C-alpha positions in Angstrom: 0.1 -0.1 -0.1 1.3 3.2 -0.7 2.0 5.7 1.9 0.2 8.9 2.1 3.1 11.0 2.7 6.3 8.8 1.8 9.2 8.5 3.9 9.9 9.7 7.6 12.4 10.3 9.8 10.9 10.3 13.8 12.4 12.6 16.1 12.2 11.3 19.8 15.4 11.6 21.6 15.7 10.8 25.0 11.8 9.3 24.9 11.8 6.7 23.0 10.6 3.4 25.0 9.1 6.0 27.6 5.2 7.1 27.9 6.6 10.4 26.3 7.6 8.9 23.5 4.0 7.1 22.4 3.5 9.2 19.2 6.5 7.6 17.8 5.8 4.1 19.3 2.5 4.5 17.1 4.5 5.1 14.2 6.9 2.3 14.6 4.1 -0.3 14.7 1.8 0.9 12.2 1.3 3.9 9.9 -0.4 4.5 6.5 1.0 8.1 6.2 4.4 7.4 6.2 7.3 5.2 5.5 9.4 5.7 8.5 12.8 4.9 8.0 14.2 5.5 11.0 14.1 7.1 14.6 16.3 9.4 16.5 17.5 8.8 20.3 20.9 8.7 21.0 20.1 6.3 24.1 19.2 3.1 21.7 21.3 4.2 18.5 22.3 1.5 16.5 19.5 -1.0 17.6 16.3 -1.8 15.9 13.3 0.3 17.1 10.7 -2.8 17.2 13.0 -4.8 18.8 13.7 -2.2 21.7 9.7 -1.5 21.6 8.0 -4.7 21.5 11.1 -7.6 21.1 9.9 -8.1 17.7 12.1 -6.6 14.7 10.8 -4.2 12.5 13.7 -3.1 10.2 13.7 0.4 11.3 16.9 1.8 12.7 17.3 4.0 16.0 20.1 6.6 15.0 22.0 9.7 17.2 21.7 12.7 14.7 20.1 13.7 11.7 23.8 13.6 10.1 24.4 9.8 11.4 20.7 9.0 9.8 21.1 10.9 6.5 24.6 9.4 5.9 23.2 5.5 6.5 19.8 6.1 4.5 21.1 7.5 1.8 23.1 4.3 0.9 20.1 2.5 0.4 18.0 5.4 -1.0 15.9 6.0 2.5 16.8 9.5 2.8 13.2 10.6 4.3 11.2 14.1 2.9 9.9 14.4 6.5 11.2 14.8 9.8 8.1 13.9 12.4 8.2 15.0 16.2 7.2 11.7 17.7 7.0 13.0 21.4 4.4 13.1 23.1 5.4 14.7 26.6 2.9 16.1 29.6 1.5 19.3 28.5 2.6 18.5 24.6 5.3 21.2 24.9 8.1 21.1 22.7 11.8 20.4 24.2 14.2 23.9 23.5 16.8 20.7 22.1 14.4 19.6 19.4 14.6 22.8 17.7 18.4 22.2 16.1 17.1 19.0 14.5 14.0 20.6 13.3 16.0 23.5 11.5 18.5 20.8 10.1 15.7 18.7 8.8 13.9 21.9 6.8 17.7 23.2 5.7 18.1 19.9 3.9 14.7 20.4 2.4 12.3 18.0 4.4 8.6 18.6 5.4 8.1 18.5 8.8 5.0 17.3 11.2 4.6 18.0 14.7 1.9 17.1 17.3 3.0 19.6 20.0 1.0 22.4 21.6 4.2 24.5 20.8 3.6 25.2 16.8 6.4 25.3 14.8 4.1 27.5 12.1 4.5 30.4 14.8 8.2 30.2 15.1 9.4 33.4 12.5 12.9 31.3 11.9 11.5 28.1 11.1 8.7 29.7 8.7 11.5 31.4 7.1 13.9 28.2 6.9 10.9 26.4 5.8 10.0 29.1 2.6 13.8 29.4 1.8 13.9 25.7 1.0 10.5 25.1 -0.3 9.0 22.8 2.7 6.1 22.8 4.7 5.4 22.9 8.0 2.5 21.2 9.3 1.2 21.5 13.2 -1.7 18.8 13.7 -3.0 20.0 16.7 -3.5 23.8 15.5 -7.6 23.7 15.5 -9.0 24.9 12.4 -10.8 28.1 11.9 -14.3 28.4 13.9 -16.1 28.1 10.4 -15.1 24.9 9.5 -15.8 23.2 13.0 -18.7 21.3 13.7 -21.4 21.2 16.4 -23.3 18.4 17.7 -26.9 18.0 15.6 -28.1 14.2 16.9 -26.9 12.5 13.4 -25.5 10.3 15.4 -28.9 8.3 15.6 -28.6 7.7 12.0 -25.6 5.5 12.4 -26.6 1.9 11.9 -23.6 -0.2 12.8 -21.6 -1.5 15.7 -19.6 1.4 17.5 -17.3 0.4 20.0 -15.1 3.1 22.4 -11.7 2.1 23.6 -11.6 4.0 26.8 -8.9 3.7 29.6 -8.3 4.0 33.5 -5.3 6.3 32.7 -3.5 8.3 30.0 -0.7 7.4 27.8 -2.0 3.6 28.4 -2.4 2.0 24.9 -6.2 3.1 23.6 -4.7 4.1 20.5 -3.0 0.7 20.0 -5.8 -1.4 20.9 -8.2 0.5 18.8 -5.9 -0.1 15.7 -5.5 -4.1 16.8 -9.4 -3.9 17.1 -10.1 -2.4 13.7 -7.4 -4.6 11.8 -8.9 -7.6 13.4 -12.2 -7.0 12.2 -10.2 -6.2 8.8 -8.4 -9.4 8.9 -12.2 -11.3 9.6 -13.3 -10.0 6.7 -15.5 -7.0 7.8 -15.3 -3.5 7.1 -13.9 -1.4 9.9 -13.3 2.2 10.9 -11.1 3.9 13.4 -11.9 7.5 14.7 -9.0 9.0 15.7 -8.9 11.8 18.4 -5.3 12.8 18.8 -2.6 13.5 16.6 -1.1 9.9 16.3 -3.9 8.8 14.8 -4.0 11.0 12.1 0.0 10.6 11.8 -0.9 6.8 11.5 -3.3 7.8 8.8 -6.9 7.9 10.3 -9.0 9.1 7.7 -11.3 10.0 10.1 -9.8 11.8 13.0 -10.2 15.0 15.2 -7.7 16.3 17.8 -9.7 16.2 20.7 -7.9 17.8 23.5 -6.9 21.0 21.1 -10.4 21.4 19.7 -12.5 24.5 21.5 -14.6 23.1 23.9 -18.0 24.1 22.1 -17.2 22.1 19.2 -15.7 19.0 20.8 -19.0 16.8 21.0 -19.7 17.8 17.0 -16.4 17.4 15.8 -16.4 13.3 17.8 -20.0 13.3 15.9 -19.2 14.7 12.4 -16.1 12.2 12.3 -18.2 8.9 13.2 -21.3 10.3 10.8 -18.6 10.7 8.3 -17.1 7.4 8.6 -20.5 5.9 8.6 -21.8 7.3 5.2 -18.9 7.3 3.4 -17.6 3.9 4.3 -20.6 1.9 5.2 -18.6 -0.2 7.8 -19.6 -2.8 10.0 -17.7 -1.6 12.8 -16.6 2.0 14.0 -13.9 1.9 16.7 -13.4 5.4 18.3 -10.1 5.9 20.2 -10.6 7.2 23.8 -8.5 10.0 25.1 -7.0 10.2 29.1 -9.9 8.5 31.4 -13.1 10.0 33.2 -10.8 10.4 36.7 -7.5 11.6 35.5 -6.8 14.9 37.0 -5.4 16.3 33.9 -6.4 14.6 31.4 -10.0 13.8 32.5 -11.2 13.1 28.8 -13.6 10.2 27.5 -17.4 11.8 28.8 -17.5 13.4 25.3 -16.7 10.3 23.4 -19.7 8.5 25.6 -21.9 11.4 25.5 -21.5 12.3 21.7 -19.9 9.2 20.3 -22.8 7.4 21.5 -21.1 4.0 21.4 -23.0 0.8 21.9 -20.1 -1.0 24.4 -16.9 0.2 25.7 -13.8 -1.8 26.1 -11.8 -0.6 29.0 -7.6 -0.5 28.9 -6.0 -1.1 31.7 -2.4 -1.2 33.1 -2.5 -3.5 36.4 0.7 -2.2 38.1 0.4 1.4 37.5 -0.6 2.6 40.7 -0.7 6.5 40.4 -2.2 8.2 37.8 0.7 9.0 34.5 2.9 12.0 35.7 1.0 12.9 38.8 2.6 11.3 41.9 0.2 10.7 45.0 -2.7 11.0 42.7 -3.9 7.3 43.5 -5.4 5.4 40.8 -9.0 4.8 41.2 -10.2 1.1 41.5 -11.0 -0.4 38.2 -14.5 -1.6 39.1 -15.0 2.0 40.2 -13.8 3.4 37.0 -16.3 0.8 35.3 -19.2 1.8 37.3 -18.4 5.2 36.2 -18.3 4.6 32.8 -21.7 2.5 32.8 -23.8 5.3 34.7 -22.5 7.9 32.4 -23.0 6.4 29.2 -25.8 3.7 30.0 -23.8 1.3 28.2 -21.7 -2.0 29.4 -18.0 -2.3 29.3 -17.9 -5.3 27.6 -14.3 -6.5 27.8 -10.7 -5.4 29.7 -7.3 -4.9 27.7 -4.5 -4.9 29.4 -1.4 -2.6 29.0 1.7 -5.0 30.3 3.8 -2.2 31.5 6.3 -3.4 33.9 5.5 -7.2 33.8 7.5 -10.4 32.8 5.8 -12.4 30.1 4.9 -14.7 32.7 2.7 -12.5 34.9 0.4 -11.6 31.6 -2.2 -14.2 31.6 -2.4 -14.5 35.5 -2.9 -10.6 35.4 -5.8 -11.2 33.0 -7.4 -14.1 34.9 -7.1 -12.1 37.8 -8.7 -9.0 36.4 -11.6 -11.0 35.1 -12.0 -12.8 38.5 -12.4 -9.1 40.0 -14.5 -7.5 37.2 -16.3 -10.6 36.0 -15.5 -9.5 32.4 -13.6 -10.7 29.6 -9.7 -10.1 29.8 -7.4 -9.7 26.6 -3.6 -8.6 26.3 -3.8 -8.1 22.7 -0.2 -6.6 22.2 1.0 -9.7 23.7 -1.2 -12.2 21.9 -3.2 -10.3 19.2 -6.7 -9.3 18.9 -8.6 -12.4 17.3 -10.3 -13.7 21.1 -11.2 -10.3 21.6 -12.7 -9.4 18.0 -14.6 -13.1 18.2 -16.3 -11.9 21.5 -17.1 -8.7 19.6 -18.7 -10.2 16.2 -21.4 -11.6 18.4 -22.5 -7.7 18.8 -22.6 -6.8 15.4 -26.0 -5.5 13.6 -27.5 -8.2 11.5 
């Protein structure tokens, strides 16, 4: 399949294989937008990105610098035309050290895509460099003009296919990755499935129907979610639509999820959870609410059932994963899966029973 925007080098200095590198992680695992030819992070220079991340070869090398990447990639005609910022730090701010790599990329004539809240297109020096070298800067989180945004209409009620939301008990938990696993699992089983992206990484991965929830003006968040779902339904006639979650209902800094439940109106919810995470991501002292309490909150707010739990196995040994799944099944009474470790086939078999006839 031809990639939408061609070859890309992903900037992730100091953050790869940490929660702050989750955009880069998503692009290593899957993207239809770019052909990822390398990752920038000096900590893991010389290693394979997939092996570092998941223990699986990806043939995506890690480099220390742009100069090193250009030297090596040019040998195999793999020189990129994009530098993509693969960082996702708390607050979405660009580290000062990253600007030198961005300037170097623009001087090389590469386009630059960023999903951070610090808009590169507001930096006069970077804009001038892009102009001089005939390349573009795209700030994925830059909100469209208000006359291009949509208000909630109620058209979501006309969507007559299975709608699933993948929510989480915390932020930076793998909700987007699980959403893609479910979409691809349905497609592999011969069904038409569409992903509704709600963050910058899903857009970078090529999700056709997307909105950036955390930078959208509040009055239009529900309308933009509805518009994405309705557009996917009208244009693609899918059997199932999967809506990517953001944050969690009870995260103190990222209390996402309510608008997805209210405007996306899913039929069922899949809940992503990290059993060994005791405090909310990035906020020591803020104890995670018990999973059953979070399930109850989702079901009370939406009136819909949490149908399954999916596990993030961070800080676990492989031998701990299945016992953790069994423990969650016993605690919640819900079937529990680790799709990253074992694939989504069993989860999709369960979800197929809910398809509209």
